[in-house]
C-alpha positions as CSV (number, residue, x, y, z in Angstrom):
1,X,-36.1,-5.7,20.5
2,X,-33.1,-5.5,17.9
3,X,-29.8,-6.6,19.1
4,X,-28.4,-3.3,19.9
5,X,-31.1,-2.7,22.2
6,X,-30.0,-5.9,24.3
7,X,-26.7,-4.8,24.3
8,X,-25.4,-4.3,27.9
9,X,-22.9,-1.6,27.1
10,X,-21.0,-2.1,31.0
11,X,-20.0,-5.5,29.7
12,X,-18.9,-4.9,26.0
13,X,-15.3,-6.3,25.0
14,X,-12.7,-4.0,24.4
15,X,-10.9,-5.9,21.6
16,X,-12.9,-7.4,18.5
17,X,-11.1,-9.0,15.9
18,X,-12.4,-10.4,12.9
19,X,-11.9,-13.6,9.7
20,X,-13.7,-11.3,6.9
21,X,-14.3,-15.1,5.0
22,X,-16.8,-15.3,2.6
23,X,-15.9,-13.0,-0.6
24,X,-14.9,-15.4,-2.8
25,X,-17.6,-17.7,-2.0
26,X,-20.0,-14.7,-2.3
27,X,-18.9,-13.2,-5.7
28,X,-19.5,-17.1,-7.3
29,X,-23.3,-17.1,-6.1
30,X,-23.5,-13.8,-8.4
31,X,-21.6,-15.4,-10.8
32,X,-18.9,-12.7,-10.5
33,X,-15.5,-13.0,-11.0
34,X,-13.9,-13.4,-7.1
35,X,-12.7,-9.6,-7.7
36,X,-16.4,-8.2,-7.1
37,X,-16.6,-10.2,-3.6
38,X,-13.7,-8.8,-2.0
39,X,-14.7,-5.2,-3.9
40,X,-18.3,-5.7,-2.2
41,X,-16.7,-6.6,1.5
42,X,-15.1,-3.0,1.5
43,X,-18.5,-2.2,2.2
44,X,-19.1,-4.5,5.1
45,X,-15.3,-3.3,6.5
46,X,-17.1,0.4,5.9
47,X,-20.3,-0.5,8.4
48,X,-18.9,-2.6,10.8
49,X,-16.1,-0.3,11.4
50,X,-19.1,2.3,12.2
51,X,-21.1,-0.3,14.3
52,X,-18.0,-0.6,16.9
53,X,-18.0,2.7,16.7
54,X,-22.1,3.3,17.4
55,X,-21.6,1.1,20.6
56,X,-18.4,1.8,22.3
57,X,-15.4,-1.1,20.9
58,X,-12.1,0.3,21.6
59,X,-10.3,-2.2,19.3
60,X,-11.2,-3.8,16.1
61,X,-8.8,-6.1,14.2
62,X,-9.5,-7.0,10.9
63,X,-7.5,-10.2,8.5
64,X,-7.5,-8.4,5.8
65,X,-4.3,-10.4,4.1
66,X,-2.5,-13.3,5.1
67,X,0.9,-14.0,4.4
68,X,-0.8,-17.4,2.7
69,X,-2.5,-15.3,0.3
70,X,0.3,-14.1,-1.3
71,X,0.0,-17.9,-3.0
72,X,-3.1,-16.6,-4.8
73,X,-3.3,-16.0,-8.4
74,X,-1.2,-13.4,-9.1
75,X,-4.0,-11.2,-10.9
76,X,-6.1,-11.6,-7.4
77,X,-3.4,-10.6,-5.8
78,X,-2.5,-7.5,-7.7
79,X,-6.3,-6.5,-7.6
80,X,-6.1,-7.2,-3.7
81,X,-3.4,-4.6,-3.5
82,X,-5.0,-1.9,-5.6
83,X,-8.3,-2.3,-3.2
84,X,-6.1,-1.7,-0.3
85,X,-4.5,1.3,-1.7
86,X,-7.6,3.3,-3.4
87,X,-9.7,2.3,0.1
88,X,-6.7,3.5,2.1
89,X,-6.9,7.0,0.0
90,X,-10.7,7.0,-0.1
91,X,-11.7,6.2,3.9
92,X,-9.0,8.4,5.6
93,X,-11.5,11.1,6.1
94,X,-14.2,9.2,6.8
95,X,-11.6,7.5,9.4
96,X,-10.9,10.9,11.0
97,X,-14.8,12.4,11.1
98,X,-15.5,9.0,13.4
99,X,-12.2,9.3,15.4
100,X,-11.2,6.0,14.1
101,X,-7.0,5.5,14.4
102,X,-5.4,3.2,11.7
103,X,-3.2,0.8,12.8
104,X,-1.4,-1.8,11.0
105,X,0.5,-5.4,12.2
106,X,2.4,-7.9,9.6
107,X,5.4,-8.2,7.3
108,X,3.9,-5.0,6.0
109,X,7.3,-4.3,4.1
110,X,6.6,-7.4,1.8
111,X,3.6,-5.5,0.7
112,X,3.8,-3.0,-3.0
113,X,5.8,0.3,-2.1
114,X,2.4,1.9,-2.7
115,X,0.6,0.3,-0.3
116,X,3.1,0.8,2.6
117,X,3.4,4.7,1.4
118,X,-0.5,5.6,1.2
119,X,-0.7,2.8,4.6
120,X,2.1,5.1,6.6
121,X,-0.1,8.4,5.4
122,X,-3.1,7.6,6.2
123,X,-1.5,6.6,9.7
124,X,-0.2,9.3,10.4
125,X,-2.9,11.3,9.4
126,X,-5.3,9.4,12.1
127,X,-2.7,8.9,15.0
128,X,-4.5,12.0,16.8
129,X,-7.9,9.9,17.2
130,X,-9.2,8.1,20.2
131,X,-12.9,6.7,19.5
132,X,-11.3,3.2,18.0
133,X,-8.4,2.3,16.8
134,X,-8.9,-0.3,13.2
135,X,-6.5,-2.3,13.1
136,X,-5.5,-3.8,9.6
137,X,-3.3,-7.6,9.5
138,X,-1.7,-7.2,6.5
139,X,0.6,-10.1,5.1
140,X,0.2,-11.2,8.6
141,X,1.3,-14.8,9.9
142,X,0.8,-15.4,13.6
143,X,4.0,-17.9,13.7
144,X,5.7,-15.5,11.7
145,X,4.8,-13.4,14.5
146,X,5.6,-15.8,17.3
147,X,9.0,-16.6,15.6
148,X,9.8,-13.2,14.8
149,X,9.7,-12.5,18.5
150,X,11.5,-15.3,19.7
151,X,14.2,-14.1,17.5
152,X,14.8,-11.2,19.1
153,X,14.7,-12.7,22.7
154,X,17.0,-15.1,21.1
155,X,19.2,-11.9,19.9
156,X,18.8,-10.4,23.8
157,X,20.5,-13.2,25.0
158,X,23.0,-13.9,22.9
159,X,24.1,-10.3,23.9
160,X,24.0,-10.7,27.6
161,X,21.4,-8.2,27.7
162,X,18.8,-10.4,28.7
163,X,18.7,-13.6,31.3
164,X,16.9,-16.8,30.1
165,X,14.9,-16.5,33.8
166,X,13.8,-13.3,32.9
167,X,11.8,-14.4,29.9
168,X,8.1,-13.8,31.0
169,X,4.7,-14.0,29.5
170,X,4.8,-10.2,29.1
171,X,8.0,-10.2,28.2
172,X,7.6,-12.3,25.4
173,X,4.0,-10.1,24.3
174,X,5.8,-6.9,24.9
175,X,7.8,-8.5,21.3
176,X,4.8,-9.0,19.2
177,X,3.1,-6.5,16.8
178,X,0.0,-6.3,19.4
179,X,2.1,-4.8,21.9
180,X,0.2,-1.7,22.6
181,X,-3.4,-3.7,21.7
182,X,-5.2,-5.3,24.2
183,X,-5.7,-9.6,23.6
184,X,-9.3,-9.6,22.5
185,X,-11.9,-11.0,24.1
186,X,-14.3,-11.7,21.1
187,X,-13.4,-13.5,17.8
188,X,-15.7,-13.3,14.8
189,X,-15.3,-15.6,11.3
190,X,-17.6,-15.4,8.4
191,X,-18.8,-18.4,6.0
192,X,-19.3,-21.5,8.3
193,X,-15.8,-21.8,8.6
194,X,-14.6,-23.0,11.7
195,X,-10.6,-22.5,12.2
196,X,-8.3,-19.2,12.9
197,X,-6.2,-19.7,10.0
198,X,-3.3,-18.5,11.7
199,X,-4.6,-15.6,13.9
200,X,-3.2,-13.5,16.8
201,X,-2.3,-17.7,17.8
202,X,-1.1,-15.7,21.5
203,X,-3.4,-13.0,21.9
204,X,-6.4,-15.8,21.5
205,X,-5.9,-17.9,24.1
206,X,-8.6,-16.5,25.8
207,X,-10.9,-15.5,23.7
208,X,-14.5,-15.9,23.2
209,X,-14.8,-17.4,19.3
210,X,-18.6,-16.7,17.6
211,X,-18.7,-18.7,14.0
212,X,-21.4,-17.6,11.6
213,X,-22.6,-18.7,7.9
214,X,-22.8,-15.3,6.8
215,X,-20.6,-14.3,4.1
216,X,-18.2,-11.0,4.9
217,X,-20.1,-9.0,1.7
218,X,-23.2,-9.8,3.4
219,X,-22.0,-9.0,7.6
220,X,-23.1,-5.6,8.6
221,X,-23.5,-4.3,12.1
222,X,-27.0,-5.9,12.9
223,X,-24.5,-8.9,12.3
224,X,-21.9,-7.6,14.8
225,X,-24.4,-6.5,17.4
226,X,-26.0,-10.3,17.4
227,X,-22.4,-11.6,17.6
228,X,-21.8,-8.9,20.5
229,X,-25.2,-10.1,22.6
230,X,-24.3,-14.0,22.3
231,X,-20.8,-13.1,23.5
232,X,-22.2,-10.9,26.5
233,X,-24.3,-14.3,27.2
234,X,-20.9,-16.2,27.9
235,X,-19.3,-17.0,31.4
236,X,-16.1,-15.9,31.5
237,X,-14.0,-18.0,34.0
238,X,-10.2,-18.0,32.8
239,X,-9.9,-21.7,34.5
240,X,-12.1,-20.8,38.1
241,X,-15.1,-22.0,38.5
242,X,-18.4,-20.3,38.2
243,X,-18.7,-19.7,42.2
244,X,-15.4,-17.9,42.3
245,X,-16.5,-15.4,40.3
246,X,-20.1,-14.1,41.5
């Protein structure tokens, strides 16, 4: 029996977040330039999005470009931006076919204007889709996000439109870029690294982590389904004990 057949469709994680890692190492193993790995990683994105639609995952968030990635060599950053632009342009029709809504979080204004324009156009064209929401974390940093939310709240307190005792977890979450997205139940990181790299720090307080040695360009829906099966074997207690859940 394959992993897909083992999935309990009544216990699916509503939201899966993925750190797509290993493109550079994959390319090096092939004797190619790093950018070749990024290009091949796009094929994995397509397959994983379709895999999520296939089994009924409602939200998928991909860590596509962190604020730290701006420190990479300029030629690699420029190439990544071009891949982003071309992929958005090519895949909008496929997203609509699969009824996938495109979303983006992060410091979007720091992206090249062409990226911003194409991203906004694609989000507009897919806004009516309801089967799955694909969120790209672009120029994203959880510390940046938390700091920005804190500044918004501090400004409201300064302007006397918000009292300190009105600041709650729910209020804070409403100031984050993920305000309309449920917290992820499952986070997958490829390539064998065991860290979350400044990704959705607030949102992943109770997320289940799944780490795999598979490099991102080799990661396919069968690997996604394996991660979901592993997730479904876990007991999520949220501070309670097993007897309370049963």
